[in-house]
N, C-alpha and C positions, 0 to 999 in steps of 0.2 A: 278226513285227508285233502290238503290243499289241490287244486288243481286247475288245469288251462283248458281253455275253449275260444274256436277262432271260428270268426266268419267274415267275409267277403262282401265285396258289391262290386259292380261295373256300371260305367257312365253311358252317359245317354249318346256319349258318341262311340259305344263297345259295336260291334257291327252286330250281336242276338237283340240289342236295346234296339238300335234300328231299323232292327224288321218288327220290333214288338209295338214301337212307335208308330212304324207306317198301317201297320195290321190295326191297330184300337184308334187312329183315325181314321179309316175308314166306317168302322163299327162309328165312331161319332156322327159322321157327316150320315151315313144310313139314318139312325137312330135320329137324327136334328129333323128330317123331313119326311121320315115313316118310322114312326115309335115303334112297330111292331113288325119291323124287318127283322128276318131270319139271317144271321151271318156265319161264316166261320169262314176266315181267311187267314191264310199262311204267306209268309214274307220270306224270299231270298232275295238277301244282298250281297255281289263280292265283285271283283274288277271291275268298275263300268256299268255295272247290271243291275235291277230289278227286276223280279219276277213275283207277282201278284199269281196267288193259285187259293180255292175254293168255292163254295157253295152261299148264294145268295138267295134268298126272295124276299121281296123288295117293293114297293111301287113307284122306287123311284131310281132315277138313272145318276149317275155320277161319271166325272171323270175322273178316272181314279188314278190315271199318270201325272194330272197336276197334282191330287191329294199327297202322294206318293214325292213327290219333287218337293214340294211344301216342306214336306215335314224335317227332309236328308237340308234343307236349308238353314232351317230355323235350325236343328242342331250343328247347324256349321261346319258343314261339307259344301262348303262355296266353292274353293280352288283347286284347278286343274290338275297341279302338283300332289293334291292326295289319291288321282286315279281313281276318284269317287268323288263325285259333285253335283249336286238336284241339278242342274242347269243342262246338264249334257250327256248325265246316265242315259241308259237305255231303261225303260220301265214297260215288262211284256205282261200281259194279264191273261191269265187264264181263269177267269172265276168265270164261274155259274150257275146253273140253276142249283136250289135246292133239293135232294133229293125227296120223290112222292113217300118213299117208305121209311126212311127219317120223320120226315114233316107229321104222316099222319099219329104216332108216337105220340104227338108234342100236343100241337093244336088240339079243340076240343070245342064242342058248341058253347061250352059255360067255360068261362079263363079260368074258374076254382082249379078247375079238373084238370088243366093242362100236366101233359106226363113230363118225365125228367127227358129232358136233351139228351143223356147218355147214362149209363150205368158208373157206379163208380163209388169213392171212398173221399171225403174232405174234411180236411182236419183245419180247425181253431186256437192260436193258443195266447194266453197273454200272463205276461210278468208286470211283479211291483219291481222289478228294478230300474226301472227308467218311468218318467212320465208321462209318455205317451203306450207305459206299458207293452213293448218291445227290449226286443235280448238287447243288451250293452254294446255288445259287439259290433253288433247289425248296424246298430244305430249309429256307432261313429263311422263306422266304414262309407254308410250313407252321405253322411253331414259331409268329411273327408270328400268326398267327391263333387257333392252341388256344392261349396266355397270352391272347390278347384274350376269346377267349371264357370261360379262367376269370375274369379279372378283371369279366365279367359277370354271373356266376353269384355268384361273390364279392363284388362293391360295395359293397365299402369305400373302397376309391381311386377310382372309375369310375362313378356310378351313374346316367348316363343310357344308355349303353350296348343297342342292340338287337340281335338273334340275326345281322341280315344283314352282310358285309365282305366285305373281297375286301385283296388283296394284291398285289405287286409286287414283287422285287430284280432291280438290277441289277449283274449283277458284273464289274467289267473285269479282264483275265487279261495275262499276261505273254508273251511270247516264246517260253516251255517249256510254254504253257497252264497256268501254273497261281493260282489265283485271288490277284489281286495287291490288292485292294482291294475296297470297296463303293461304285459309286457312285452307286445312288438308290435309294428307298425310296418303293414307294407303298402309303399304305392307306387306304382307305373303310370306313366303319364306320358302319351305321345308326343313327341315336341317337332318344330322346324331343325331344319340342319343350322350347323354350327361351326360360323368362321372357325374358331376354337381346334386343338385336338381332342379327340374323346376325351380320354382322364381331363382335360381341366372342366368338357362340357359337363362332365356328371357330376365332379365336385357342387361345380355350380348351381346345376336340378338339385341333388341332396342338401343343398346350405338355405335354396328360396323354399324346400316342401317343411325343411325342419322349423326352421325362423322363422318363416311366413304364415306358411300355412298351420302348422301345428300349432303357432299361437292363438290364431282366430278360431281354432275348432276347442282350444281351451277357455278364452273367453266369452265364446257364447253357452258353454257348458254352466250350470249349476255349479257350489262349492264342493258339493259333495262327490260331484265326477270330477273338477278340476283337480282332486286331492288326491286323485287316481294315479294321476299325469305325475311321472316321475322324471328324475335323471338317469333312469338303467335302464330304460325302454331302449329295445333293440330297435334301431331302424331299417328296413331296406328297399331303399328309393331306387327305380331301375334294375333291380340287380341284375339283367341279364347284359347292360350294357345300353348300346345305342336303340332310341323309339323313335324313328322316322317314319316308314313302315308300319300305319296301321291301320284301322275302321276297316272297312267292308276291303279294300287293298290287298290290304297282310292277314287276313283271315274271314272267311265266312261268314255272314250269320243265315240266321234262323228265327224264325219266331218261338217262342215257348221253351228258350236251352238255357233258362235263369230264374226256372222257380222256386232256387231257396233263395237265392238273393230278393225275386219279388216276397217271400214269404218271411220265414223268421231265421233266417240266416244259418239252418241248420238245426237249432231248438225245437222241441216237442217234435212233428213230424210233418209228413207230406204223401198226400195222396196219387200221386204221379202226374196228374193233371195241370197242360199251361192254361193261362187265365189269358192272356190277349189274341185278340179276332176275334173272340168270342161274343155271342151277347150273351144276355142273361139267360134266353132258356137254358144254356149250355148250364148245368148244375158244377161242371169243374169250376166255371169262374162264382154262379151265385151263392150256393153253396161253402165253397170256400170263406166269401164276405159276411155270410152270416152266422158263418160257425166261429169266425174272429168277434164280429160283433157279440154271440154268448157269451163267448170267454172273456173278453174285455169287461164287458158289465160284470161279471161273477164277478171277476177281481175287484172289480173297482166299488163293489157293494162287500166287500169286505169277506166273502164267503171263504175265499181262500185268499193266497199267497201267489200261486200258480199254478194254471190248467190247462188242461188238451183234452179240445172237443171232437169231435168225429160226429158224423153223421156221412151214413151210405144210400144209394140210390139203386132201382132197377129201370132201364129205359121204356119211357113211356108209361112206369107208374108213380100214382102221384102223392102218396103215402112214402116219408124213407121207409128203410127197410130197418133202421136204429141208430139210436144215440147212444153213444158211448164219454163215459168223463172219467178223468184222470186227474184229481187234485194233487197229486207226488207227495201224498201226506202232507199238507199243509190246509188242508181244509177246518175250517173253525166252527164248523157244527155237525153232533149227534151225529151224522148219518155217513151209510156206505158211499161211494163212487156211483155204486148202480142203483141208488135211492136220489141220491142226487139229479143223475142222468134222467130218471123219470120224471121228475119233477120239474129239469128243467127242458122236458118234451112239451108241460102241460103250460107252460109261461109261454115258449117261441114256437109260432107255427112254421112247420119248415117245409109247407109243399109247396112246391117252384114257383106257383104263382103267387102266395103269400111273401114269399123272401121277395119278389121282385116288386110288389106292390107296400112293402115295409121299409126293406133300403132304396126304393125309386130309383130302381135301377134300367128304366128303359127312358133315364134320362142322356144326353150324350157327351157323359162325365169320364170318357175311360181315357185318353189321351192323357190324360193328369196321370194316370196312373201305372205307366207302362216305362217309366224310370223313378230310380231312386224308390221301389216296393211298393207294394198294394197296400201295406199296413203299416198301423202306425204314424199316417201322416196325418194334413188337418183336415177337418170339418166346414166347408166356407161355401159360402156361395156365389159365384162368377159368373160374369158375364162372355157367352160366348156368339157367334157370328161365324154363321155360313153360310153356303155361295152356291149353286146349281151352273152347273152349265152353261146354260140360260142366261145365266147373269143375276137371278133371284136371289136376293141376299134372306137371311133368316136371324135376328136374335134373338139368344134365349137364354134366361136365367136359370144357371144349374148347381145343382146342392153338390159338392164334391166330398167322397169319404164318407157314404152317410150311416157304412159299419164302423165308423170311429166312432158315434156316438154314444157316449153314456146315458141314454133316453130308458132304456131297463133297469136302471138303477134301482131306485123306487119300488119295481115291482117284483125283484128281487130280493128286496130287505123282505119285503111283505110276505112273498111267498115264505122264506125260510127262516124267520122271525128274527131277525138282523136287528 
C-alpha cells in the first residue's frame, strides 16, 4: 500500500543550530592545537546572550568568547535589529576541567585500550534511494535550506531573507517502497519587515519560494528526482504568517536539540545521543559516524538495498556490547541478519580508538557537520586556519566527512562473496 513519509531540516540560522555550530567550533579549535583534547561543550543562545558550559581537558587556552562571536557573524547575525548579533551579544563561559572520574574510564596507558566515553547505543542507516545513500525527504529538505542560505548571502534575487528558516518535505512511496512523487513542501523563512501589508508580503514570499527557489532545487537534481516534482505539490510557505522575529531572539537555542535533522530524518533509528560539542572519545558521536560508514559501505557493495546498523557500549569498556543489523528484507545474500552482523564485526573494528584512527576523528573537522546534517555529505580535503589568543596561527589540511567514504566496499564484497 502506498504511504507518505516526512522529514524536516533547519537552517544554520536556526537557534539550535547556532548553538551546535558554536559548540563544534570550540571542538575544532581545541583539536587544532591539541589533538588529544577531551571536550564536552554545551551552548545556550537567547536574546543578546550566549552561555557556554561544559568540561575540557586540554593543554591549549582559547578565547572562547571570540570563537563564539566569529561563528555568529559568519552565520549572518550581524545587525542589532535581530536582537542577537555577534559583535554586541554577551558571551558567558562556564567551562571547567573534565571530571577525573570520567577521564579515568577513557584514558589508558595503551591507546588501543581506550574505553568508551559513555554508555549507550548508536545507529547508522543507508538506503539506495539517493546517490548519497540518504533518505530522499531529508536530502531535499537540507538542499532547500542550503540554497535558501546561498540566495540570502547573494541577495540579488531575494533581498529580504534573514538567517532563521525551516523546511519539510513529504514523499509518497509506492507499494515497492520507492519514491513516487513529492506530496508537499513546507518552508518557513525569517524575513525583513516589509513596507507593504502582510497579505502582499506573504504572497511575494510564497511566489519567490515556489518560482525561484524550488526550480533551482529541481534543476540541480538528477532526472529521476526531477520527475517526482509535479504540479500537484501542496506548498505551505510561512504558514503562520509574518516571521520577522526569529533566531535566538525568537526562540532559545540549545546544543543537541536537532538530532533527527542531524541524522536520517526519522528513517532508521536514533540512540538519543547528540553529536555537536563532543570530542571523538564520546561514542555518541564517533560510533554514530562508524555505523553510518558501515551501513553505507554495505549498501554500496550490493549486500542490501537498505540497512540499519546498531552498536552499543558500556562506559570505560573497550569492546562494544554488540552489533545489530537489520536489512529490512532487502539482503542479497543467503544469510540471516544475525549472521551478517557477526561478519560485520569481523570486518570493522569498533573499539573506540580504532574508530578514531580509521575515520581520522582527531582532526578539527566538526564545524562543517553542525548544519545541514552530519550524514550524506561530501568527503573532501580542505585547508583551515586557526588562531590562538596570542595571535599564533596554524593552518592544517583536514579531511571532512570520512565516514562517507566507500573505502570498505571491496572488503565487504570479498567477505560476503558479492
